[in-house]
Backbone of each chain as nested JSON, in Angstrom:
{
  "chains": [
    {"id": "A", "residues": [
      {"number": 1, "name": "MET", "atoms": {"N": [121.677, -37.772, -15.099], "CA": [120.911, -38.748, -13.98], "C": [119.601, -39.059, -14.664]}},
      {"number": 2, "name": "ASN", "atoms": {"N": [119.205, -40.298, -14.529], "CA": [118.02, -40.577, -15.32], "C": [116.754, -40.523, -14.246]}},
      {"number": 3, "name": "SER", "atoms": {"N": [115.757, -40.726, -15.158], "CA": [114.651, -40.488, -14.081], "C": [114.295, -41.477, -13.049]}},
      {"number": 4, "name": "ASN", "atoms": {"N": [114.759, -42.768, -13.016], "CA": [114.611, -43.582, -12.034], "C": [115.65, -42.933, -10.515]}},
      {"number": 5, "name": "HIS", "atoms": {"N": [116.547, -42.712, -11.255], "CA": [117.489, -42.14, -10.083], "C": [116.808, -40.774, -9.324]}},
      {"number": 6, "name": "ILE", "atoms": {"N": [116.216, -40.31, -10.418], "CA": [115.709, -38.881, -9.741], "C": [114.115, -39.136, -8.761]}},
      {"number": 7, "name": "GLU", "atoms": {"N": [113.536, -40.36, -9.309], "CA": [112.532, -40.771, -8.237], "C": [113.015, -41.417, -7.132]}},
      {"number": 8, "name": "ILE", "atoms": {"N": [114.52, -42.104, -6.978], "CA": [114.88, -42.382, -5.846], "C": [115.056, -41.429, -4.76]}},
      {"number": 9, "name": "ILE", "atoms": {"N": [115.516, -40.125, -5.481], "CA": [115.597, -38.892, -4.593], "C": [114.193, -38.592, -3.96]}},
      {"number": 10, "name": "GLY", "atoms": {"N": [113.5, -38.461, -4.723], "CA": [111.963, -38.218, -4.213], "C": [111.377, -38.986, -3.26]}},
      {"number": 11, "name": "LEU", "atoms": {"N": [111.745, -40.404, -3.228], "CA": [111.161, -41.332, -2.42], "C": [111.991, -41.096, -0.883]}},
      {"number": 12, "name": "ILE", "atoms": {"N": [113.29, -40.953, -1.086], "CA": [114.17, -40.703, 0.003], "C": [113.269, -39.605, 1.048]}},
      {"number": 13, "name": "GLY", "atoms": {"N": [113.193, -38.363, 0.02], "CA": [112.692, -37.472, 0.71], "C": [111.372, -37.381, 1.301]}},
      {"number": 14, "name": "ALA", "atoms": {"N": [110.538, -38.472, 0.402], "CA": [109.235, -38.79, 1.155], "C": [109.306, -39.584, 2.028]}},
      {"number": 15, "name": "THR", "atoms": {"N": [110.143, -40.685, 2.455], "CA": [110.325, -41.59, 3.58], "C": [110.659, -40.923, 4.878]}},
      {"number": 16, "name": "LEU", "atoms": {"N": [111.67, -40.036, 4.322], "CA": [112.233, -39.195, 5.499], "C": [111.045, -37.987, 6.161]}},
      {"number": 17, "name": "THR", "atoms": {"N": [110.394, -37.362, 5.606], "CA": [109.866, -36.197, 5.954], "C": [108.372, -37.061, 6.403]}},
      {"number": 18, "name": "THR", "atoms": {"N": [107.86, -38.083, 5.937], "CA": [106.787, -39.242, 6.385], "C": [107.196, -39.674, 7.724]}},
      {"number": 19, "name": "ALA", "atoms": {"N": [108.391, -40.188, 7.617], "CA": [108.456, -41.076, 8.787], "C": [108.836, -40.155, 10.116]}},
      {"number": 20, "name": "SER", "atoms": {"N": [109.394, -38.82, 9.833], "CA": [109.481, -37.993, 10.634], "C": [108.337, -37.661, 11.798]}},
      {"number": 21, "name": "PHE", "atoms": {"N": [107.313, -37.69, 11.005], "CA": [105.871, -37.606, 12.125], "C": [105.95, -38.514, 12.971]}},
      {"number": 22, "name": "LEU", "atoms": {"N": [106.163, -39.868, 12.841], "CA": [106.175, -40.9, 13.722], "C": [106.624, -40.471, 15.106]}},
      {"number": 23, "name": "PRO", "atoms": {"N": [107.853, -40.049, 15.195], "CA": [108.347, -39.828, 16.531], "C": [107.572, -38.723, 17.416]}},
      {"number": 24, "name": "GLN", "atoms": {"N": [107.085, -37.766, 16.386], "CA": [106.239, -36.697, 17.19], "C": [104.852, -37.39, 17.556]}},
      {"number": 25, "name": "VAL", "atoms": {"N": [104.288, -38.189, 16.715], "CA": [103.054, -38.651, 17.147], "C": [103.241, -39.619, 18.323]}},
      {"number": 26, "name": "TYR", "atoms": {"N": [104.248, -40.48, 18.602], "CA": [104.377, -41.311, 19.68], "C": [104.885, -40.539, 20.852]}},
      {"number": 27, "name": "GLN", "atoms": {"N": [105.642, -39.559, 20.64], "CA": [105.962, -38.669, 21.754], "C": [104.741, -37.847, 22.395]}},
      {"number": 28, "name": "THR", "atoms": {"N": [103.657, -37.308, 21.511], "CA": [102.696, -36.771, 22.088], "C": [101.667, -37.683, 22.657]}},
      {"number": 29, "name": "TRP", "atoms": {"N": [101.687, -38.721, 21.854], "CA": [100.467, -39.687, 22.47], "C": [101.239, -40.408, 23.832]}},
      {"number": 30, "name": "LYS", "atoms": {"N": [102.596, -40.562, 24.054], "CA": [103.228, -40.91, 25.459], "C": [102.883, -39.913, 26.65]}},
      {"number": 31, "name": "THR", "atoms": {"N": [103.483, -38.632, 26.137], "CA": [103.488, -37.566, 27.132], "C": [102.446, -36.936, 27.106]}},
      {"number": 32, "name": "LYS", "atoms": {"N": [101.407, -36.716, 26.391], "CA": [100.398, -35.829, 26.14], "C": [100.725, -34.528, 26.258]}},
      {"number": 33, "name": "ASP", "atoms": {"N": [101.935, -34.119, 26.257], "CA": [102.42, -32.552, 26.27], "C": [102.332, -31.942, 24.993]}},
      {"number": 34, "name": "VAL", "atoms": {"N": [101.194, -31.312, 24.739], "CA": [101.11, -30.482, 23.476], "C": [101.261, -29.14, 23.842]}},
      {"number": 35, "name": "SER", "atoms": {"N": [101.726, -28.491, 24.941], "CA": [102.069, -26.921, 25.213], "C": [102.87, -26.453, 24.2]}},
      {"number": 36, "name": "GLY", "atoms": {"N": [103.941, -27.228, 23.55], "CA": [104.721, -26.488, 22.76], "C": [104.238, -26.576, 21.232]}},
      {"number": 37, "name": "LEU", "atoms": {"N": [103.088, -27.314, 21.078], "CA": [102.726, -27.412, 19.685], "C": [101.855, -26.617, 19.108]}},
      {"number": 38, "name": "SER", "atoms": {"N": [102.125, -26.042, 17.934], "CA": [101.276, -25.035, 17.575], "C": [99.904, -25.319, 16.588]}},
      {"number": 39, "name": "LEU", "atoms": {"N": [98.98, -25.123, 17.193], "CA": [97.557, -25.726, 16.472], "C": [97.784, -24.904, 14.849]}},
      {"number": 40, "name": "PRO", "atoms": {"N": [97.739, -23.597, 14.979], "CA": [97.761, -22.945, 13.553], "C": [98.615, -23.758, 12.706]}},
      {"number": 41, "name": "MET", "atoms": {"N": [99.867, -24.12, 13.16], "CA": [100.641, -24.863, 12.354], "C": [100.166, -26.236, 11.904]}},
      {"number": 42, "name": "PHE", "atoms": {"N": [99.787, -27.018, 12.847], "CA": [99.649, -28.4, 12.445], "C": [98.044, -28.475, 11.637]}},
      {"number": 43, "name": "SER", "atoms": {"N": [97.057, -27.67, 11.99], "CA": [95.97, -27.569, 11.084], "C": [96.338, -27.014, 9.739]}},
      {"number": 44, "name": "MET", "atoms": {"N": [96.887, -26.073, 9.636], "CA": [97.469, -25.405, 8.249], "C": [98.083, -26.444, 7.459]}},
      {"number": 45, "name": "PHE", "atoms": {"N": [99.032, -27.206, 8.027], "CA": [100.113, -28.217, 7.426], "C": [99.16, -29.482, 6.998]}},
      {"number": 46, "name": "PHE", "atoms": {"N": [97.939, -29.757, 7.659], "CA": [97.255, -30.827, 7.484], "C": [96.445, -30.66, 6.167]}},
      {"number": 47, "name": "VAL", "atoms": {"N": [95.829, -29.311, 5.707], "CA": [94.837, -28.637, 4.772], "C": [96.116, -28.642, 3.677]}},
      {"number": 48, "name": "GLY", "atoms": {"N": [97.295, -28.28, 3.752], "CA": [98.283, -27.916, 2.621], "C": [98.578, -29.505, 2.234]}},
      {"number": 49, "name": "ILE", "atoms": {"N": [98.547, -30.428, 3.007], "CA": [99.112, -31.707, 2.757], "C": [97.957, -32.322, 1.871]}},
      {"number": 50, "name": "LEU", "atoms": {"N": [96.701, -32.003, 1.969], "CA": [95.758, -32.446, 1.237], "C": [95.697, -32.049, -0.367]}},
      {"number": 51, "name": "PHE", "atoms": {"N": [96.208, -30.713, -0.336], "CA": [96.248, -30.066, -1.761], "C": [97.715, -30.889, -2.22]}},
      {"number": 52, "name": "TRP", "atoms": {"N": [98.832, -31.272, -1.639], "CA": [99.891, -31.694, -2.154], "C": [99.559, -33.184, -2.494]}},
      {"number": 53, "name": "PHE", "atoms": {"N": [98.521, -33.873, -1.814], "CA": [98.21, -35.053, -2.235], "C": [97.45, -35.103, -3.664]}},
      {"number": 54, "name": "ALA", "atoms": {"N": [96.611, -34.137, -3.711], "CA": [95.8, -34.056, -4.99], "C": [96.836, -33.627, -6.219]}},
      {"number": 55, "name": "TYR", "atoms": {"N": [97.617, -32.686, -5.974], "CA": [98.815, -32.45, -6.861], "C": [99.501, -33.733, -7.27]}},
      {"number": 56, "name": "GLY", "atoms": {"N": [99.885, -34.458, -6.268], "CA": [100.639, -35.746, -6.765], "C": [99.772, -36.45, -7.501]}},
      {"number": 57, "name": "ILE", "atoms": {"N": [98.657, -36.611, -7.502], "CA": [97.69, -37.396, -8.274], "C": [97.662, -36.874, -9.664]}},
      {"number": 58, "name": "LEU", "atoms": {"N": [97.67, -35.78, -9.824], "CA": [97.426, -35.037, -11.082], "C": [98.667, -35.131, -11.781]}},
      {"number": 59, "name": "ILE", "atoms": {"N": [100.002, -35.082, -11.118], "CA": [101.237, -35.144, -12.073], "C": [101.542, -36.615, -11.861]}},
      {"number": 60, "name": "ASN", "atoms": {"N": [100.777, -37.493, -11.439], "CA": [101.103, -38.891, -11.31], "C": [102.509, -39.147, -10.59]}},
      {"number": 61, "name": "SER", "atoms": {"N": [102.892, -38.506, -9.527], "CA": [103.856, -38.927, -8.968], "C": [103.791, -39.831, -7.883]}},
      {"number": 62, "name": "LEU", "atoms": {"N": [104.292, -40.999, -7.962], "CA": [103.922, -42.011, -6.587], "C": [104.702, -41.482, -5.42]}},
      {"number": 63, "name": "SER", "atoms": {"N": [105.852, -40.914, -5.324], "CA": [106.413, -40.305, -4.209], "C": [105.388, -39.355, -3.485]}},
      {"number": 64, "name": "ILE", "atoms": {"N": [104.914, -38.469, -4.099], "CA": [104.044, -37.43, -3.837], "C": [102.783, -37.917, -3.127]}},
      {"number": 65, "name": "VAL", "atoms": {"N": [102.077, -38.724, -3.873], "CA": [100.9, -39.388, -3.479], "C": [101.175, -40.348, -2.11]}},
      {"number": 66, "name": "LEU", "atoms": {"N": [102.053, -41.329, -1.959], "CA": [102.239, -42.15, -0.828], "C": [102.456, -41.24, 0.496]}},
      {"number": 67, "name": "ALA", "atoms": {"N": [103.683, -40.172, 0.113], "CA": [104.095, -39.48, 1.29], "C": [102.619, -38.577, 1.815]}},
      {"number": 68, "name": "ASN", "atoms": {"N": [102.066, -38.37, 1.127], "CA": [101.014, -37.148, 1.481], "C": [99.731, -37.769, 2.261]}},
      {"number": 69, "name": "ALA", "atoms": {"N": [99.799, -39.081, 1.721], "CA": [98.699, -39.692, 2.164], "C": [98.904, -40.113, 3.842]}},
      {"number": 70, "name": "ILE", "atoms": {"N": [100.149, -40.564, 4.025], "CA": [100.611, -41.101, 5.35], "C": [100.514, -39.871, 6.155]}},
      {"number": 71, "name": "THR", "atoms": {"N": [101.228, -38.692, 5.701], "CA": [101.361, -37.323, 6.268], "C": [100.319, -36.79, 6.576]}},
      {"number": 72, "name": "ALA", "atoms": {"N": [99.224, -37.029, 5.785], "CA": [97.801, -36.263, 6.268], "C": [97.258, -37.176, 7.349]}},
      {"number": 73, "name": "ILE", "atoms": {"N": [97.595, -38.432, 7.523], "CA": [96.921, -39.375, 8.709], "C": [97.712, -38.473, 9.844]}},
      {"number": 74, "name": "SER", "atoms": {"N": [99.287, -38.648, 9.834], "CA": [99.944, -38.159, 10.956], "C": [99.521, -36.681, 11.329]}},
      {"number": 75, "name": "SER", "atoms": {"N": [99.652, -35.923, 10.531], "CA": [99.168, -34.645, 11.122], "C": [97.614, -34.206, 11.498]}},
      {"number": 76, "name": "PHE", "atoms": {"N": [96.857, -35.436, 10.868], "CA": [95.53, -35.208, 11.444], "C": [95.59, -35.574, 13.01]}},
      {"number": 77, "name": "ILE", "atoms": {"N": [96.295, -36.785, 13.103], "CA": [96.297, -37.173, 14.714], "C": [96.703, -36.069, 15.313]}},
      {"number": 78, "name": "LEU", "atoms": {"N": [97.798, -35.388, 15.191], "CA": [98.473, -34.24, 15.965], "C": [97.525, -33.167, 16.028]}},
      {"number": 79, "name": "VAL", "atoms": {"N": [96.61, -32.913, 15.219], "CA": [95.748, -31.764, 15.495], "C": [94.77, -32.425, 16.623]}},
      {"number": 80, "name": "TYR", "atoms": {"N": [94.26, -33.803, 16.295], "CA": [93.435, -34.344, 17.294], "C": [93.995, -34.32, 18.703]}},
      {"number": 81, "name": "PHE", "atoms": {"N": [95.416, -34.505, 18.564], "CA": [95.839, -34.495, 20.174], "C": [95.886, -33.247, 20.804]}},
      {"number": 82, "name": "LYS", "atoms": {"N": [96.344, -32.362, 19.983], "CA": [96.349, -30.82, 20.581], "C": [94.967, -30.513, 21.026]}},
      {"number": 83, "name": "LEU", "atoms": {"N": [93.938, -30.782, 20.174], "CA": [92.529, -30.253, 20.699], "C": [92.138, -31.184, 21.817]}},
      {"number": 84, "name": "LYS", "atoms": {"N": [92.509, -32.258, 21.951], "CA": [92.279, -33.284, 23.222], "C": [93.062, -33.003, 24.309]}},
      {"number": 85, "name": "TYR", "atoms": {"N": [94.303, -32.501, 24.342], "CA": [95.343, -32.548, 25.529], "C": [95.473, -31.014, 25.743]}},
      {"number": 86, "name": "ARG", "atoms": {"N": [94.913, -30.086, 25.197], "CA": [95.498, -28.843, 25.413], "C": [95.052, -28.209, 26.561]}},
      {"number": 87, "name": "ASN", "atoms": {"N": [94.161, -28.721, 27.412], "CA": [93.402, -28.178, 28.625], "C": [93.962, -28.996, 29.883]}},
      {"number": 88, "name": "LYS", "atoms": {"N": [94.99, -29.744, 29.431], "CA": [95.404, -30.794, 30.69], "C": [96.541, -30.475, 31.203]}}
    ]},
    {"id": "B", "residues": [
      {"number": 1, "name": "MET", "atoms": {"N": [91.711, -30.892, -16.686], "CA": [92.226, -30.019, -16.023], "C": [93.633, -29.641, -16.748]}},
      {"number": 2, "name": "ASN", "atoms": {"N": [94.187, -28.697, -17.173], "CA": [95.303, -28.313, -17.753], "C": [96.475, -28.174, -16.555]}},
      {"number": 3, "name": "SER", "atoms": {"N": [97.479, -28.005, -17.172], "CA": [98.86, -27.974, -16.517], "C": [98.832, -26.621, -15.401]}},
      {"number": 4, "name": "ASN", "atoms": {"N": [98.417, -25.531, -16.045], "CA": [98.357, -24.405, -15.212], "C": [97.538, -24.729, -13.958]}},
      {"number": 5, "name": "HIS", "atoms": {"N": [96.534, -25.294, -14.144], "CA": [95.57, -25.366, -12.973], "C": [96.012, -26.377, -11.983]}},
      {"number": 6, "name": "ILE", "atoms": {"N": [96.89, -27.388, -12.512], "CA": [97.544, -28.578, -11.843], "C": [98.774, -27.72, -10.918]}},
      {"number": 7, "name": "GLU", "atoms": {"N": [99.332, -26.801, -11.439], "CA": [100.42, -25.935, -10.965], "C": [99.966, -25.372, -9.701]}},
      {"number": 8, "name": "ILE", "atoms": {"N": [98.534, -24.582, -9.981], "CA": [98.033, -23.833, -9.07], "C": [97.9, -24.739, -7.677]}},
      {"number": 9, "name": "ILE", "atoms": {"N": [97.229, -25.603, -8.011], "CA": [97.106, -26.819, -6.556], "C": [98.302, -27.077, -6.182]}},
      {"number": 10, "name": "GLY", "atoms": {"N": [99.562, -27.332, -6.846], "CA": [100.648, -27.596, -6.074], "C": [101.161, -26.422, -5.316]}},
      {"number": 11, "name": "LEU", "atoms": {"N": [101.045, -25.072, -6.147], "CA": [101.323, -23.904, -5.261], "C": [100.54, -23.648, -3.854]}},
      {"number": 12, "name": "ILE", "atoms": {"N": [99.389, -23.742, -3.997], "CA": [98.322, -23.763, -2.543], "C": [98.928, -24.671, -1.61]}},
      {"number": 13, "name": "GLY", "atoms": {"N": [99.281, -25.96, -2.014], "CA": [99.897, -26.715, -1.237], "C": [101.204, -26.376, -0.631]}},
      {"number": 14, "name": "ALA", "atoms": {"N": [101.904, -26.056, -1.701], "CA": [103.291, -25.403, -1.007], "C": [103.24, -24.27, -0.289]}},
      {"number": 15, "name": "THR", "atoms": {"N": [102.191, -23.383, -0.551], "CA": [101.946, -22.067, 0.218], "C": [101.54, -22.537, 1.887]}},
      {"number": 16, "name": "LEU", "atoms": {"N": [100.712, -23.424, 1.732], "CA": [100.133, -23.69, 3.025], "C": [101.057, -24.52, 3.965]}},
      {"number": 17, "name": "THR", "atoms": {"N": [101.562, -25.489, 3.209], "CA": [102.645, -26.386, 4.255], "C": [103.858, -25.462, 4.697]}},
      {"number": 18, "name": "THR", "atoms": {"N": [104.325, -24.448, 3.748], "CA": [105.412, -23.813, 4.035], "C": [104.894, -22.942, 5.111]}},
      {"number": 19, "name": "ALA", "atoms": {"N": [104.143, -21.94, 4.933], "CA": [103.505, -21.029, 5.95], "C": [103.06, -21.45, 7.238]}},
      {"number": 20, "name": "SER", "atoms": {"N": [102.614, -22.831, 7.251], "CA": [102.241, -23.739, 8.576], "C": [103.463, -23.478, 9.512]}},
      {"number": 21, "name": "PHE", "atoms": {"N": [104.715, -23.416, 9.116], "CA": [105.771, -23.467, 10.011], "C": [106.021, -22.23, 10.668]}},
      {"number": 22, "name": "LEU", "atoms": {"N": [105.481, -21.161, 10.153], "CA": [105.885, -19.875, 10.626], "C": [105.08, -19.639, 12.076]}},
      {"number": 23, "name": "PRO", "atoms": {"N": [103.852, -20.023, 12.216], "CA": [103.27, -20.011, 14.097], "C": [104.248, -20.874, 14.56]}},
      {"number": 24, "name": "GLN", "atoms": {"N": [104.619, -21.748, 14.241], "CA": [105.317, -22.825, 15.209], "C": [106.516, -22.101, 15.287]}},
      {"number": 25, "name": "VAL", "atoms": {"N": [107.412, -21.389, 14.362], "CA": [108.601, -21.11, 14.993], "C": [108.215, -19.524, 15.793]}},
      {"number": 26, "name": "TYR", "atoms": {"N": [107.262, -18.985, 15.459], "CA": [107.064, -17.846, 16.212], "C": [106.648, -18.215, 17.81]}},
      {"number": 27, "name": "GLN", "atoms": {"N": [105.786, -19.184, 17.814], "CA": [105.202, -19.634, 19.33], "C": [106.661, -20.091, 19.791]}},
      {"number": 28, "name": "THR", "atoms": {"N": [107.344, -20.976, 19.299], "CA": [108.482, -21.484, 20.02], "C": [109.572, -20.28, 20.287]}},
      {"number": 29, "name": "TRP", "atoms": {"N": [109.759, -19.305, 19.459], "CA": [110.686, -18.383, 19.607], "C": [110.048, -17.564, 20.945]}},
      {"number": 30, "name": "LYS", "atoms": {"N": [108.906, -17.277, 20.978], "CA": [108.126, -16.275, 21.879], "C": [107.977, -17.006, 23.335]}},
      {"number": 31, "name": "THR", "atoms": {"N": [107.702, -18.288, 23.379], "CA": [107.558, -19.084, 24.457], "C": [108.873, -19.884, 24.968]}},
      {"number": 32, "name": "LYS", "atoms": {"N": [109.654, -20.359, 24.147], "CA": [110.844, -20.774, 24.457], "C": [110.274, -22.481, 24.9]}},
      {"number": 33, "name": "ASP", "atoms": {"N": [109.103, -22.493, 24.613], "CA": [108.53, -23.981, 25.349], "C": [108.622, -25.171, 24.158]}},
      {"number": 34, "name": "VAL", "atoms": {"N": [109.919, -25.692, 24.542], "CA": [110.098, -26.868, 23.343], "C": [109.741, -28.196, 23.916]}},
      {"number": 35, "name": "SER", "atoms": {"N": [109.234, -28.422, 25.142], "CA": [109.211, -29.701, 25.815], "C": [108.318, -30.4, 25.021]}},
      {"number": 36, "name": "GLY", "atoms": {"N": [107.042, -30.135, 24.284], "CA": [106.322, -30.863, 23.328], "C": [106.94, -31.232, 21.919]}},
      {"number": 37, "name": "LEU", "atoms": {"N": [107.864, -30.68, 21.469], "CA": [108.686, -30.778, 20.239], "C": [109.562, -32.173, 20.189]}},
      {"number": 38, "name": "SER", "atoms": {"N": [109.442, -32.73, 19.244], "CA": [110.333, -33.94, 18.94], "C": [111.365, -33.68, 18.161]}},
      {"number": 39, "name": "LEU", "atoms": {"N": [112.606, -33.678, 18.95], "CA": [113.894, -33.493, 18.447], "C": [114.153, -34.6, 16.919]}},
      {"number": 40, "name": "PRO", "atoms": {"N": [113.893, -35.782, 17.132], "CA": [114.119, -36.632, 15.996], "C": [113.257, -36.392, 14.827]}},
      {"number": 41, "name": "MET", "atoms": {"N": [111.806, -35.916, 15.295], "CA": [110.964, -35.312, 14.144], "C": [111.471, -34.09, 13.346]}},
      {"number": 42, "name": "PHE", "atoms": {"N": [112.009, -33.003, 14.146], "CA": [112.456, -31.909, 13.255], "C": [113.77, -31.928, 12.589]}},
      {"number": 43, "name": "SER", "atoms": {"N": [114.541, -33.07, 13.184], "CA": [115.928, -33.217, 12.441], "C": [115.555, -34.064, 11.134]}},
      {"number": 44, "name": "MET", "atoms": {"N": [114.822, -34.957, 11.407], "CA": [114.471, -36.043, 10.058], "C": [113.788, -35.212, 8.948]}},
      {"number": 45, "name": "PHE", "atoms": {"N": [112.842, -34.478, 9.397], "CA": [112.132, -33.665, 8.532], "C": [113.163, -32.751, 7.841]}},
      {"number": 46, "name": "PHE", "atoms": {"N": [114.059, -32.141, 8.399], "CA": [114.716, -31.247, 7.794], "C": [115.717, -32.045, 6.71]}},
      {"number": 47, "name": "VAL", "atoms": {"N": [116.102, -33.005, 7.004], "CA": [117.133, -33.671, 6.164], "C": [116.178, -34.253, 4.963]}},
      {"number": 48, "name": "GLY", "atoms": {"N": [114.961, -34.628, 5.066], "CA": [114.014, -35.053, 4.239], "C": [113.615, -33.858, 3.358]}},
      {"number": 49, "name": "ILE", "atoms": {"N": [113.485, -32.92, 3.653], "CA": [113.223, -31.619, 2.967], "C": [114.344, -31.103, 1.855]}},
      {"number": 50, "name": "LEU", "atoms": {"N": [115.514, -31.256, 2.438], "CA": [116.866, -31.216, 1.529], "C": [116.825, -32.14, 0.331]}},
      {"number": 51, "name": "PHE", "atoms": {"N": [116.1, -33.516, 0.484], "CA": [116.112, -34.33, -0.467], "C": [114.897, -33.943, -1.313]}},
      {"number": 52, "name": "TRP", "atoms": {"N": [113.727, -33.274, -1.11], "CA": [112.771, -33.072, -1.63], "C": [112.902, -31.593, -2.666]}},
      {"number": 53, "name": "PHE", "atoms": {"N": [113.83, -31.029, -1.951], "CA": [114.275, -29.561, -2.876], "C": [115.321, -30.225, -3.789]}},
      {"number": 54, "name": "ALA", "atoms": {"N": [116.177, -31.269, -3.711], "CA": [116.661, -31.683, -4.828], "C": [116.022, -32.131, -5.972]}},
      {"number": 55, "name": "TYR", "atoms": {"N": [114.861, -32.984, -5.456], "CA": [113.86, -33.613, -6.27], "C": [113.524, -32.488, -7.036]}},
      {"number": 56, "name": "GLY", "atoms": {"N": [112.944, -31.436, -6.319], "CA": [112.21, -30.374, -7.222], "C": [113.125, -29.683, -8.209]}},
      {"number": 57, "name": "ILE", "atoms": {"N": [114.357, -29.453, -8.153], "CA": [115.334, -29.196, -8.94], "C": [115.34, -29.96, -10.151]}},
      {"number": 58, "name": "LEU", "atoms": {"N": [115.328, -31.283, -9.756], "CA": [115.662, -32.265, -10.843], "C": [114.528, -32.465, -11.704]}},
      {"number": 59, "name": "ILE", "atoms": {"N": [113.111, -32.286, -11.317], "CA": [112.1, -32.595, -12.124], "C": [111.321, -31.009, -12.68]}},
      {"number": 60, "name": "ASN", "atoms": {"N": [112.368, -30.107, -12.23], "CA": [111.788, -28.932, -12.642], "C": [110.335, -28.105, -12.158]}},
      {"number": 61, "name": "SER", "atoms": {"N": [110.31, -28.509, -10.889], "CA": [108.915, -28.153, -10.203], "C": [109.14, -26.816, -9.446]}},
      {"number": 62, "name": "LEU", "atoms": {"N": [108.617, -25.87, -9.858], "CA": [108.893, -24.471, -9.132], "C": [108.051, -24.793, -7.8]}},
      {"number": 63, "name": "SER", "atoms": {"N": [106.928, -25.354, -7.523], "CA": [106.449, -25.442, -6.527], "C": [107.189, -26.147, -5.322]}},
      {"number": 64, "name": "ILE", "atoms": {"N": [107.803, -27.241, -5.697], "CA": [108.522, -27.869, -4.912], "C": [109.87, -27.459, -4.429]}},
      {"number": 65, "name": "VAL", "atoms": {"N": [110.483, -26.758, -5.462], "CA": [111.824, -25.996, -5.001], "C": [111.594, -24.763, -4.195]}},
      {"number": 66, "name": "LEU", "atoms": {"N": [110.668, -24.029, -4.139], "CA": [110.338, -23.106, -3.561], "C": [109.715, -23.345, -2.075]}},
      {"number": 67, "name": "ALA", "atoms": {"N": [109.063, -24.008, -2.265], "CA": [108.216, -24.441, -0.667], "C": [109.328, -25.281, 0.053]}},
      {"number": 68, "name": "ASN", "atoms": {"N": [110.201, -26.077, -0.558], "CA": [110.883, -26.691, 0.346], "C": [112.434, -25.974, 0.781]}},
      {"number": 69, "name": "ALA", "atoms": {"N": [112.75, -24.844, -0.234], "CA": [113.825, -23.891, 0.083], "C": [113.344, -23.167, 1.799]}},
      {"number": 70, "name": "ILE", "atoms": {"N": [111.982, -22.668, 1.744], "CA": [111.739, -22.097, 2.738], "C": [111.527, -23.118, 4.026]}},
      {"number": 71, "name": "THR", "atoms": {"N": [110.904, -23.87, 3.723], "CA": [110.772, -25.041, 4.69], "C": [111.735, -25.524, 5.476]}},
      {"number": 72, "name": "ALA", "atoms": {"N": [113.088, -25.656, 4.446], "CA": [114.46, -25.888, 5.208], "C": [114.79, -25.007, 6.191]}},
      {"number": 73, "name": "ILE", "atoms": {"N": [114.594, -23.764, 5.673], "CA": [114.872, -22.855, 6.856], "C": [114.145, -22.813, 8.197]}},
      {"number": 74, "name": "SER", "atoms": {"N": [112.949, -22.895, 7.887], "CA": [111.99, -22.782, 9.276], "C": [112.418, -24.109, 9.766]}},
      {"number": 75, "name": "SER", "atoms": {"N": [112.493, -25.477, 9.403], "CA": [112.664, -26.571, 10.066], "C": [113.949, -26.309, 10.762]}},
      {"number": 76, "name": "PHE", "atoms": {"N": [114.929, -25.734, 10.114], "CA": [116.234, -25.82, 10.857], "C": [116.517, -25.034, 12.058]}},
      {"number": 77, "name": "ILE", "atoms": {"N": [115.612, -23.85, 11.867], "CA": [115.173, -23.075, 13.011], "C": [114.558, -23.716, 14.261]}},
      {"number": 78, "name": "LEU", "atoms": {"N": [113.807, -24.578, 14.03], "CA": [113.053, -25.435, 14.995], "C": [114.12, -26.253, 15.652]}},
      {"number": 79, "name": "VAL", "atoms": {"N": [114.698, -27.117, 15.03], "CA": [115.981, -27.792, 15.344], "C": [116.871, -27.078, 16.438]}},
      {"number": 80, "name": "TYR", "atoms": {"N": [117.276, -25.993, 15.91], "CA": [118.369, -25.217, 16.729], "C": [117.414, -24.467, 18.004]}},
      {"number": 81, "name": "PHE", "atoms": {"N": [116.159, -24.374, 17.961], "CA": [115.37, -23.839, 19.183], "C": [115.433, -25.209, 20.242]}},
      {"number": 82, "name": "LYS", "atoms": {"N": [115.055, -26.006, 19.699], "CA": [114.812, -27.376, 20.37], "C": [116.413, -27.569, 21.054]}},
      {"number": 83, "name": "LEU", "atoms": {"N": [117.323, -27.396, 20.435], "CA": [118.753, -27.602, 21.005], "C": [119.123, -26.66, 22.179]}},
      {"number": 84, "name": "LYS", "atoms": {"N": [118.673, -25.571, 21.804], "CA": [118.984, -24.341, 22.633], "C": [118.275, -24.29, 24.063]}},
      {"number": 85, "name": "TYR", "atoms": {"N": [116.689, -24.625, 24.011], "CA": [115.876, -24.383, 24.954], "C": [115.522, -25.74, 25.741]}},
      {"number": 86, "name": "ARG", "atoms": {"N": [116.198, -26.755, 25.086], "CA": [115.512, -28.18, 25.956], "C": [115.934, -28.359, 27.173]}},
      {"number": 87, "name": "ASN", "atoms": {"N": [117.107, -27.447, 27.821], "CA": [117.491, -27.738, 29.152], "C": [116.826, -26.545, 30.216]}},
      {"number": 88, "name": "LYS", "atoms": {"N": [116.116, -25.751, 29.579], "CA": [115.411, -24.578, 30.405], "C": [114.253, -24.885, 30.997]}}
    ]}
  ]
}
């Protein structure tokens, strides 16, 4: 397997894990139902994603940089929704 | 920054994003409240993680392999909980 094929596998992973947050953001925005979401999860996740982003820059991996830039935004929105809607 | 320092940044990201699923799994297991969890999110996320796992093996990144092995298990459990408890 050459390095192009390997990078394609990384990009498929990146696309799926990144895109997976969109239905969650959409559902939460639509329903304002955050009772089942764990605040420690999404805040830890967000901070972890910032480290992955830095790692991607340092090892020059486009898959990792792109995926984590978008996921950082999505997970930040979910933390914001959780804080905003949790008392409703 | 040498490659050991870079790998430490990756491992911090790996530890945080992996560990972040544990409070979610615990909360969902405890409360059986899955109404706010998006099934498309966690199923897409699970499949994406399997690609990241393969990518980690192919580029020989220990951070990526370890993190995604554990996250695959956690996200699979959340998909299972969502399917099991969604009609309760």
